[in-house]
PQR file with spaces between the fields and no chain letter, atoms N, CA, C, O and H, PARSE charges and radii, in Angstrom:
ATOM       1  N    MET     1     -47.539   25.011    8.031 -0.4000 1.5000
ATOM       2  CA   MET     1     -48.847   24.465    7.840 -0.0000 2.0000
ATOM       3  C    MET     1     -49.069   23.343    8.824  0.5500 1.7000
ATOM       4  O    MET     1     -48.232   22.447    8.931 -0.5500 1.4000
ATOM       5  N    ALA     2     -50.165   23.365    9.542 -0.4000 1.5000
ATOM       6  CA   ALA     2     -50.456   22.338   10.510 -0.0000 2.0000
ATOM       7  C    ALA     2     -51.008   21.101    9.805  0.5500 1.7000
ATOM       8  O    ALA     2     -51.967   21.192    9.038 -0.5500 1.4000
ATOM       9  H    ALA     2     -50.845   24.093    9.455  0.4000 1.0000
ATOM      10  N    ASP     3     -50.403   19.957   10.067 -0.4000 1.5000
ATOM      11  CA   ASP     3     -50.805   18.740    9.398 -0.0000 2.0000
ATOM      12  C    ASP     3     -51.034   17.656   10.466  0.5500 1.7000
ATOM      13  O    ASP     3     -50.145   17.359   11.264 -0.5500 1.4000
ATOM      14  H    ASP     3     -49.624   19.883   10.690  0.4000 1.0000
ATOM      15  N    VAL     4     -52.248   17.072   10.465 -0.4000 1.5000
ATOM      16  CA   VAL     4     -52.540   15.959   11.377 -0.0000 2.0000
ATOM      17  C    VAL     4     -53.137   14.832   10.581  0.5500 1.7000
ATOM      18  O    VAL     4     -53.852   15.065    9.606 -0.5500 1.4000
ATOM      19  H    VAL     4     -52.970   17.314    9.817  0.4000 1.0000
ATOM      20  N    ARG     5     -52.856   13.626   10.977 -0.4000 1.5000
ATOM      21  CA   ARG     5     -53.416   12.450   10.316 -0.0000 2.0000
ATOM      22  C    ARG     5     -54.236   11.679   11.357  0.5500 1.7000
ATOM      23  O    ARG     5     -53.891   11.589   12.535 -0.5500 1.4000
ATOM      24  H    ARG     5     -52.276   13.437   11.769  0.4000 1.0000
ATOM      25  N    LEU     6     -55.325   11.140   10.854 -0.4000 1.5000
ATOM      26  CA   LEU     6     -56.221   10.360   11.739 -0.0000 2.0000
ATOM      27  C    LEU     6     -55.580    9.020   12.049  0.5500 1.7000
ATOM      28  O    LEU     6     -55.244    8.244   11.154 -0.5500 1.4000
ATOM      29  H    LEU     6     -55.605   11.213    9.897  0.4000 1.0000
ATOM      30  N    GLY     7     -55.420    8.767   13.355 -0.4000 1.5000
ATOM      31  CA   GLY     7     -54.866    7.498   13.784 -0.0000 2.0000
ATOM      32  C    GLY     7     -55.966    6.447   13.807  0.5500 1.7000
ATOM      33  O    GLY     7     -57.156    6.763   13.777 -0.5500 1.4000
ATOM      34  H    GLY     7     -55.693    9.397   14.082  0.4000 1.0000
ATOM      35  N    SER     8     -55.524    5.147   13.862 -0.4000 1.5000
ATOM      36  CA   SER     8     -56.532    4.068   13.863 -0.0000 2.0000
ATOM      37  C    SER     8     -57.293    4.125   15.216  0.5500 1.7000
ATOM      38  O    SER     8     -56.679    4.172   16.282 -0.5500 1.4000
ATOM      39  H    SER     8     -54.557    4.890   13.886  0.4000 1.0000
ATOM      40  N    GLY     9     -58.590    4.119   15.145 -0.4000 1.5000
ATOM      41  CA   GLY     9     -59.414    4.126   16.310 -0.0000 2.0000
ATOM      42  C    GLY     9     -59.502    5.476   16.998  0.5500 1.7000
ATOM      43  O    GLY     9     -60.008    5.557   18.117 -0.5500 1.4000
ATOM      44  H    GLY     9     -59.089    4.081   14.279  0.4000 1.0000
ATOM      45  N    GLU    10     -59.029    6.528   16.369 -0.4000 1.5000
ATOM      46  CA   GLU    10     -59.080    7.871   16.951 -0.0000 2.0000
ATOM      47  C    GLU    10     -60.374    8.566   16.549  0.5500 1.7000
ATOM      48  O    GLU    10     -60.815    8.496   15.402 -0.5500 1.4000
ATOM      49  H    GLU    10     -58.618    6.462   15.460  0.4000 1.0000
ATOM      50  N    SER    11     -60.963    9.237   17.528 -0.4000 1.5000
ATOM      51  CA   SER    11     -62.211    9.950   17.240 -0.0000 2.0000
ATOM      52  C    SER    11     -61.937   11.275   16.540  0.5500 1.7000
ATOM      53  O    SER    11     -60.835   11.819   16.609 -0.5500 1.4000
ATOM      54  H    SER    11     -60.605    9.294   18.460  0.4000 1.0000
ATOM      55  N    PHE    12     -62.971   11.783   15.863 -0.4000 1.5000
ATOM      56  CA   PHE    12     -62.828   13.052   15.206 -0.0000 2.0000
ATOM      57  C    PHE    12     -62.569   14.187   16.205  0.5500 1.7000
ATOM      58  O    PHE    12     -61.824   15.121   15.908 -0.5500 1.4000
ATOM      59  H    PHE    12     -63.866   11.341   15.807  0.4000 1.0000
ATOM      60  N    GLU    13     -63.183   14.104   17.382 -0.4000 1.5000
ATOM      61  CA   GLU    13     -63.008   15.142   18.383 -0.0000 2.0000
ATOM      62  C    GLU    13     -61.551   15.245   18.842  0.5500 1.7000
ATOM      63  O    GLU    13     -61.037   16.352   19.006 -0.5500 1.4000
ATOM      64  H    GLU    13     -63.788   13.345   17.623  0.4000 1.0000
ATOM      65  N    SER    14     -60.880   14.109   19.051 -0.4000 1.5000
ATOM      66  CA   SER    14     -59.481   14.163   19.472 -0.0000 2.0000
ATOM      67  C    SER    14     -58.594   14.628   18.328  0.5500 1.7000
ATOM      68  O    SER    14     -57.590   15.303   18.557 -0.5500 1.4000
ATOM      69  H    SER    14     -61.297   13.210   18.918  0.4000 1.0000
ATOM      70  N    LEU    15     -58.956   14.270   17.088 -0.4000 1.5000
ATOM      71  CA   LEU    15     -58.211   14.780   15.931 -0.0000 2.0000
ATOM      72  C    LEU    15     -58.329   16.299   15.845  0.5500 1.7000
ATOM      73  O    LEU    15     -57.343   16.992   15.597 -0.5500 1.4000
ATOM      74  H    LEU    15     -59.771   13.722   16.902  0.4000 1.0000
ATOM      75  N    LEU    16     -59.536   16.807   16.050 -0.4000 1.5000
ATOM      76  CA   LEU    16     -59.762   18.225   16.009 -0.0000 2.0000
ATOM      77  C    LEU    16     -58.993   18.957   17.129  0.5500 1.7000
ATOM      78  O    LEU    16     -58.439   20.037   16.921 -0.5500 1.4000
ATOM      79  H    LEU    16     -60.337   16.244   16.251  0.4000 1.0000
ATOM      80  N    ARG    17     -58.979   18.343   18.303 -0.4000 1.5000
ATOM      81  CA   ARG    17     -58.230   18.924   19.420 -0.0000 2.0000
ATOM      82  C    ARG    17     -56.747   19.008   19.080  0.5500 1.7000
ATOM      83  O    ARG    17     -56.110   20.031   19.334 -0.5500 1.4000
ATOM      84  H    ARG    17     -59.430   17.466   18.472  0.4000 1.0000
ATOM      85  N    ARG    18     -56.186   17.925   18.500 -0.4000 1.5000
ATOM      86  CA   ARG    18     -54.788   17.931   18.133 -0.0000 2.0000
ATOM      87  C    ARG    18     -54.500   18.972   17.037  0.5500 1.7000
ATOM      88  O    ARG    18     -53.465   19.637   17.062 -0.5500 1.4000
ATOM      89  H    ARG    18     -56.703   17.095   18.294  0.4000 1.0000
ATOM      90  N    PHE    19     -55.402   19.098   16.105 -0.4000 1.5000
ATOM      91  CA   PHE    19     -55.249   20.095   15.052 -0.0000 2.0000
ATOM      92  C    PHE    19     -55.223   21.512   15.639  0.5500 1.7000
ATOM      93  O    PHE    19     -54.350   22.312   15.302 -0.5500 1.4000
ATOM      94  H    PHE    19     -56.243   18.558   16.086  0.4000 1.0000
ATOM      95  N    ASN    20     -56.170   21.810   16.504 -0.4000 1.5000
ATOM      96  CA   ASN    20     -56.223   23.141   17.112 -0.0000 2.0000
ATOM      97  C    ASN    20     -54.963   23.439   17.909  0.5500 1.7000
ATOM      98  O    ASN    20     -54.468   24.566   17.898 -0.5500 1.4000
ATOM      99  H    ASN    20     -56.879   21.160   16.777  0.4000 1.0000
ATOM     100  N    LYS    21     -54.443   22.423   18.603 -0.4000 1.5000
ATOM     101  CA   LYS    21     -53.198   22.617   19.370 -0.0000 2.0000
ATOM     102  C    LYS    21     -52.013   22.919   18.417  0.5500 1.7000
ATOM     103  O    LYS    21     -51.194   23.795   18.694 -0.5500 1.4000
ATOM     104  H    LYS    21     -54.845   21.508   18.612  0.4000 1.0000
ATOM     105  N    ARG    22     -51.941   22.187   17.309 -0.4000 1.5000
ATOM     106  CA   ARG    22     -50.858   22.432   16.351 -0.0000 2.0000
ATOM     107  C    ARG    22     -50.968   23.827   15.733  0.5500 1.7000
ATOM     108  O    ARG    22     -49.959   24.497   15.515 -0.5500 1.4000
ATOM     109  H    ARG    22     -52.607   21.475   17.084  0.4000 1.0000
ATOM     110  N    VAL    23     -52.194   24.254   15.455 -0.4000 1.5000
ATOM     111  CA   VAL    23     -52.404   25.612   14.875 -0.0000 2.0000
ATOM     112  C    VAL    23     -51.935   26.654   15.882  0.5500 1.7000
ATOM     113  O    VAL    23     -51.266   27.616   15.505 -0.5500 1.4000
ATOM     114  H    VAL    23     -53.013   23.709   15.633  0.4000 1.0000
ATOM     115  N    GLN    24     -52.274   26.476   17.152 -0.4000 1.5000
ATOM     116  CA   GLN    24     -51.842   27.456   18.165 -0.0000 2.0000
ATOM     117  C    GLN    24     -50.338   27.416   18.315  0.5500 1.7000
ATOM     118  O    GLN    24     -49.726   28.478   18.433 -0.5500 1.4000
ATOM     119  H    GLN    24     -52.817   25.695   17.458  0.4000 1.0000
ATOM     120  N    GLU    25     -49.707   26.257   18.317 -0.4000 1.5000
ATOM     121  CA   GLU    25     -48.261   26.167   18.445 -0.0000 2.0000
ATOM     122  C    GLU    25     -47.541   26.848   17.283  0.5500 1.7000
ATOM     123  O    GLU    25     -46.493   27.468   17.464 -0.5500 1.4000
ATOM     124  H    GLU    25     -50.204   25.395   18.222  0.4000 1.0000
ATOM     125  N    ALA    26     -48.119   26.722   16.089 -0.4000 1.5000
ATOM     126  CA   ALA    26     -47.508   27.332   14.913 -0.0000 2.0000
ATOM     127  C    ALA    26     -47.830   28.811   14.817  0.5500 1.7000
ATOM     128  O    ALA    26     -47.283   29.505   13.960 -0.5500 1.4000
ATOM     129  H    ALA    26     -48.970   26.218   15.942  0.4000 1.0000
ATOM     130  N    ARG    27     -48.721   29.316   15.693 -0.4000 1.5000
ATOM     131  CA   ARG    27     -49.082   30.725   15.719 -0.0000 2.0000
ATOM     132  C    ARG    27     -49.672   31.197   14.378  0.5500 1.7000
ATOM     133  O    ARG    27     -49.431   32.325   13.947 -0.5500 1.4000
ATOM     134  H    ARG    27     -49.165   28.753   16.390  0.4000 1.0000
ATOM     135  N    ILE    28     -50.425   30.340   13.746 -0.4000 1.5000
ATOM     136  CA   ILE    28     -51.046   30.631   12.427 -0.0000 2.0000
ATOM     137  C    ILE    28     -52.097   31.714   12.565  0.5500 1.7000
ATOM     138  O    ILE    28     -52.104   32.675   11.796 -0.5500 1.4000
ATOM     139  H    ILE    28     -50.621   29.424   14.096  0.4000 1.0000
ATOM     140  N    LEU    29     -52.996   31.567   13.547 -0.4000 1.5000
ATOM     141  CA   LEU    29     -54.067   32.547   13.672 -0.0000 2.0000
ATOM     142  C    LEU    29     -53.548   33.937   14.058  0.5500 1.7000
ATOM     143  O    LEU    29     -54.094   34.953   13.628 -0.5500 1.4000
ATOM     144  H    LEU    29     -52.990   30.786   14.172  0.4000 1.0000
ATOM     145  N    ALA    30     -52.500   33.968   14.865 -0.4000 1.5000
ATOM     146  CA   ALA    30     -51.925   35.279   15.221 -0.0000 2.0000
ATOM     147  C    ALA    30     -51.360   35.945   13.974  0.5500 1.7000
ATOM     148  O    ALA    30     -51.495   37.156   13.798 -0.5500 1.4000
ATOM     149  H    ALA    30     -52.056   33.142   15.214  0.4000 1.0000
ATOM     150  N    GLU    31     -50.726   35.154   13.105 -0.4000 1.5000
ATOM     151  CA   GLU    31     -50.180   35.720   11.876 -0.0000 2.0000
ATOM     152  C    GLU    31     -51.277   36.197   10.970  0.5500 1.7000
ATOM     153  O    GLU    31     -51.129   37.237   10.329 -0.5500 1.4000
ATOM     154  H    GLU    31     -50.616   34.171   13.247  0.4000 1.0000
ATOM     155  N    VAL    32     -52.385   35.469   10.890 -0.4000 1.5000
ATOM     156  CA   VAL    32     -53.509   35.883   10.041 -0.0000 2.0000
ATOM     157  C    VAL    32     -54.064   37.217   10.550  0.5500 1.7000
ATOM     158  O    VAL    32     -54.327   38.134    9.773 -0.5500 1.4000
ATOM     159  H    VAL    32     -52.505   34.624   11.411  0.4000 1.0000
ATOM     160  N    ARG    33     -54.234   37.299   11.864 -0.4000 1.5000
ATOM     161  CA   ARG    33     -54.758   38.574   12.442 -0.0000 2.0000
ATOM     162  C    ARG    33     -53.805   39.721   12.169  0.5500 1.7000
ATOM     163  O    ARG    33     -54.242   40.831   11.863 -0.5500 1.4000
ATOM     164  H    ARG    33     -54.020   36.554   12.495  0.4000 1.0000
ATOM     165  N    ARG    34     -52.527   39.470   12.274 -0.4000 1.5000
ATOM     166  CA   ARG    34     -51.530   40.541   12.074 -0.0000 2.0000
ATOM     167  C    ARG    34     -51.566   40.993   10.608  0.5500 1.7000
ATOM     168  O    ARG    34     -51.404   42.186   10.348 -0.5500 1.4000
ATOM     169  H    ARG    34     -52.173   38.569   12.523  0.4000 1.0000
ATOM     170  N    ARG    35     -51.768   40.113    9.668 -0.4000 1.5000
ATOM     171  CA   ARG    35     -51.756   40.452    8.259 -0.0000 2.0000
ATOM     172  C    ARG    35     -53.134   40.800    7.714  0.5500 1.7000
ATOM     173  O    ARG    35     -53.295   40.922    6.499 -0.5500 1.4000
ATOM     174  H    ARG    35     -51.900   39.144    9.879  0.4000 1.0000
ATOM     175  N    ARG    36     -54.106   40.958    8.555 -0.4000 1.5000
ATOM     176  CA   ARG    36     -55.479   41.224    8.081 -0.0000 2.0000
ATOM     177  C    ARG    36     -55.583   42.498    7.295  0.5500 1.7000
ATOM     178  O    ARG    36     -56.306   42.564    6.301 -0.5500 1.4000
ATOM     179  H    ARG    36     -53.976   40.859    9.541  0.4000 1.0000
ATOM     180  N    PHE    37     -54.846   43.546    7.742 -0.4000 1.5000
ATOM     181  CA   PHE    37     -54.847   44.847    7.032 -0.0000 2.0000
ATOM     182  C    PHE    37     -53.430   45.182    6.714  0.5500 1.7000
ATOM     183  O    PHE    37     -52.505   44.813    7.439 -0.5500 1.4000
ATOM     184  H    PHE    37     -54.259   43.492    8.550  0.4000 1.0000
ATOM     185  N    TYR    38     -53.258   45.899    5.603 -0.4000 1.5000
ATOM     186  CA   TYR    38     -51.910   46.304    5.203 -0.0000 2.0000
ATOM     187  C    TYR    38     -51.397   47.359    6.187  0.5500 1.7000
ATOM     188  O    TYR    38     -52.116   48.275    6.588 -0.5500 1.4000
ATOM     189  H    TYR    38     -54.009   46.199    5.015  0.4000 1.0000
ATOM     190  N    GLU    39     -50.164   47.196    6.547 -0.4000 1.5000
ATOM     191  CA   GLU    39     -49.529   48.126    7.458 -0.0000 2.0000
ATOM     192  C    GLU    39     -48.278   48.695    6.774  0.5500 1.7000
ATOM     193  O    GLU    39     -47.409   47.942    6.335 -0.5500 1.4000
ATOM     194  H    GLU    39     -49.580   46.453    6.222  0.4000 1.0000
ATOM     195  N    LYS    40     -48.197   49.996    6.689 -0.4000 1.5000
ATOM     196  CA   LYS    40     -47.040   50.631    6.073 -0.0000 2.0000
ATOM     197  C    LYS    40     -45.771   50.271    6.808  0.5500 1.7000
ATOM     198  O    LYS    40     -45.807   50.100    8.027 -0.5500 1.4000
ATOM     199  H    LYS    40     -48.903   50.608    7.046  0.4000 1.0000
ATOM     200  N    PRO    41     -44.670   50.150    6.132 -0.5600 1.5000
ATOM     201  CA   PRO    41     -43.406   49.812    6.822  0.2800 2.0000
ATOM     202  C    PRO    41     -43.053   50.787    7.931  0.5500 1.7000
ATOM     203  O    PRO    41     -42.505   50.371    8.952 -0.5500 1.4000
ATOM     204  N    SER    42     -43.345   52.053    7.767 -0.4000 1.5000
ATOM     205  CA   SER    42     -43.055   53.015    8.842 -0.0000 2.0000
ATOM     206  C    SER    42     -43.896   52.746   10.076  0.5500 1.7000
ATOM     207  O    SER    42     -43.413   52.867   11.202 -0.5500 1.4000
ATOM     208  H    SER    42     -43.790   52.391    6.938  0.4000 1.0000
ATOM     209  N    GLU    43     -45.177   52.375    9.862 -0.4000 1.5000
ATOM     210  CA   GLU    43     -46.041   52.064   11.008 -0.0000 2.0000
ATOM     211  C    GLU    43     -45.543   50.777   11.716  0.5500 1.7000
ATOM     212  O    GLU    43     -45.589   50.666   12.942 -0.5500 1.4000
ATOM     213  H    GLU    43     -45.569   52.277    8.947  0.4000 1.0000
ATOM     214  N    GLU    44     -45.081   49.840   10.923 -0.4000 1.5000
ATOM     215  CA   GLU    44     -44.585   48.587   11.473 -0.0000 2.0000
ATOM     216  C    GLU    44     -43.374   48.850   12.339  0.5500 1.7000
ATOM     217  O    GLU    44     -43.246   48.293   13.429 -0.5500 1.4000
ATOM     218  H    GLU    44     -45.044   49.929    9.928  0.4000 1.0000
ATOM     219  N    ARG    45     -42.467   49.717   11.842 -0.4000 1.5000
ATOM     220  CA   ARG    45     -41.272   50.057   12.643 -0.0000 2.0000
ATOM     221  C    ARG    45     -41.657   50.746   13.930  0.5500 1.7000
ATOM     222  O    ARG    45     -41.092   50.443   14.981 -0.5500 1.4000
ATOM     223  H    ARG    45     -42.571   50.169   10.956  0.4000 1.0000
ATOM     224  N    LYS    46     -42.612   51.675   13.876 -0.4000 1.5000
ATOM     225  CA   LYS    46     -43.053   52.393   15.082 -0.0000 2.0000
ATOM     226  C    LYS    46     -43.590   51.388   16.102  0.5500 1.7000
ATOM     227  O    LYS    46     -43.284   51.485   17.290 -0.5500 1.4000
ATOM     228  H    LYS    46     -43.070   51.921   13.022  0.4000 1.0000
ATOM     229  N    LYS    47     -44.383   50.433   15.644 -0.4000 1.5000
ATOM     230  CA   LYS    47     -44.958   49.434   16.596 -0.0000 2.0000
ATOM     231  C    LYS    47     -43.837   48.608   17.209  0.5500 1.7000
ATOM     232  O    LYS    47     -43.872   48.312   18.404 -0.5500 1.4000
ATOM     233  H    LYS    47     -44.632   50.355   14.679  0.4000 1.0000
ATOM     234  N    LYS    48     -42.854   48.236   16.419 -0.4000 1.5000
ATOM     235  CA   LYS    48     -41.733   47.437   16.946 -0.0000 2.0000
ATOM     236  C    LYS    48     -40.960   48.216   17.984  0.5500 1.7000
ATOM     237  O    LYS    48     -40.614   47.672   19.033 -0.5500 1.4000
ATOM     238  H    LYS    48     -42.826   48.477   15.449  0.4000 1.0000
ATOM     239  N    GLU    49     -40.679   49.490   17.713 -0.4000 1.5000
ATOM     240  CA   GLU    49     -39.941   50.333   18.635 -0.0000 2.0000
ATOM     241  C    GLU    49     -40.730   50.493   19.932  0.5500 1.7000
ATOM     242  O    GLU    49     -40.157   50.399   21.017 -0.5500 1.4000
ATOM     243  H    GLU    49     -40.960   49.932   16.861  0.4000 1.0000
ATOM     244  N    ALA    50     -42.040   50.734   19.833 -0.4000 1.5000
ATOM     245  CA   ALA    50     -42.894   50.886   21.024 -0.0000 2.0000
ATOM     246  C    ALA    50     -42.871   49.580   21.829  0.5500 1.7000
ATOM     247  O    ALA    50     -42.818   49.619   23.058 -0.5500 1.4000
ATOM     248  H    ALA    50     -42.506   50.810   18.951  0.4000 1.0000
ATOM     249  N    ALA    51     -42.908   48.442   21.160 -0.4000 1.5000
ATOM     250  CA   ALA    51     -42.870   47.141   21.885 -0.0000 2.0000
ATOM     251  C    ALA    51     -41.531   46.987   22.596  0.5500 1.7000
ATOM     252  O    ALA    51     -41.473   46.512   23.730 -0.5500 1.4000
ATOM     253  H    ALA    51     -42.950   48.411   20.162  0.4000 1.0000
ATOM     254  N    LYS    52     -40.457   47.389   21.925 -0.4000 1.5000
ATOM     255  CA   LYS    52     -39.123   47.307   22.596 -0.0000 2.0000
ATOM     256  C    LYS    52     -39.087   48.164   23.824  0.5500 1.7000
ATOM     257  O    LYS    52     -38.587   47.733   24.864 -0.5500 1.4000
ATOM     258  H    LYS    52     -40.504   47.774   21.003  0.4000 1.0000
ATOM     259  N    ARG    53     -39.615   49.398   23.733 -0.4000 1.5000
ATOM     260  CA   ARG    53     -39.612   50.283   24.889 -0.0000 2.0000
ATOM     261  C    ARG    53     -40.443   49.685   26.042  0.5500 1.7000
ATOM     262  O    ARG    53     -40.036   49.731   27.203 -0.5500 1.4000
ATOM     263  H    ARG    53     -40.021   49.748   22.889  0.4000 1.0000
ATOM     264  N    ARG    54     -41.618   49.123   25.694 -0.4000 1.5000
ATOM     265  CA   ARG    54     -42.463   48.550   26.738 -0.0000 2.0000
ATOM     266  C    ARG    54     -41.748   47.378   27.390  0.5500 1.7000
ATOM     267  O    ARG    54     -41.782   47.238   28.612 -0.5500 1.4000
ATOM     268  H    ARG    54     -41.949   49.086   24.752  0.4000 1.0000
ATOM     269  N    LYS    55     -41.103   46.535   26.592 -0.4000 1.5000
ATOM     270  CA   LYS    55     -40.416   45.360   27.122 -0.0000 2.0000
ATOM     271  C    LYS    55     -39.231   45.710   27.981  0.5500 1.7000
ATOM     272  O    LYS    55     -38.998   45.067   29.005 -0.5500 1.4000
ATOM     273  H    LYS    55     -41.076   46.650   25.599  0.4000 1.0000
ATOM     274  N    SER    56     -38.471   46.724   27.586 -0.4000 1.5000
ATOM     275  CA   SER    56     -37.293   47.102   28.337 -0.0000 2.0000
ATOM     276  C    SER    56     -37.597   47.860   29.621  0.5500 1.7000
ATOM     277  O    SER    56     -36.779   47.889   30.541 -0.5500 1.4000
ATOM     278  H    SER    56     -38.660   47.246   26.755  0.4000 1.0000
ATOM     279  N    SER    57     -38.765   48.468   29.681 -0.4000 1.5000
ATOM     280  CA   SER    57     -39.105   49.229   30.896 -0.0000 2.0000
ATOM     281  C    SER    57     -39.560   48.339   32.042  0.5500 1.7000
ATOM     282  O    SER    57     -39.720   48.833   33.158 -0.5500 1.4000
ATOM     283  H    SER    57     -39.429   48.445   28.934  0.4000 1.0000
ATOM     284  N    ARG    58     -39.771   47.076   31.819 -0.4000 1.5000
ATOM     285  CA   ARG    58     -40.230   46.168   32.872 -0.0000 2.0000
ATOM     286  C    ARG    58     -39.152   45.837   33.836  0.5500 1.7000
ATOM     287  O    ARG    58     -39.379   45.084   34.782 -0.5500 1.4000
ATOM     288  H    ARG    58     -39.641   46.675   30.912  0.4000 1.0000
């Protein structure tokens, strides 16, 4: 979970920028997109295997 605290004299815009950066570093949105729809375990395995093949062919 991304947690940011407002520093003294810090603007809301800079706080929001820090929050967005933390969310991206934690890959929260990517995880949400990945879990948006249920994926059967067999489909998940097939995707992983395809990704391995793509990665190793480079």
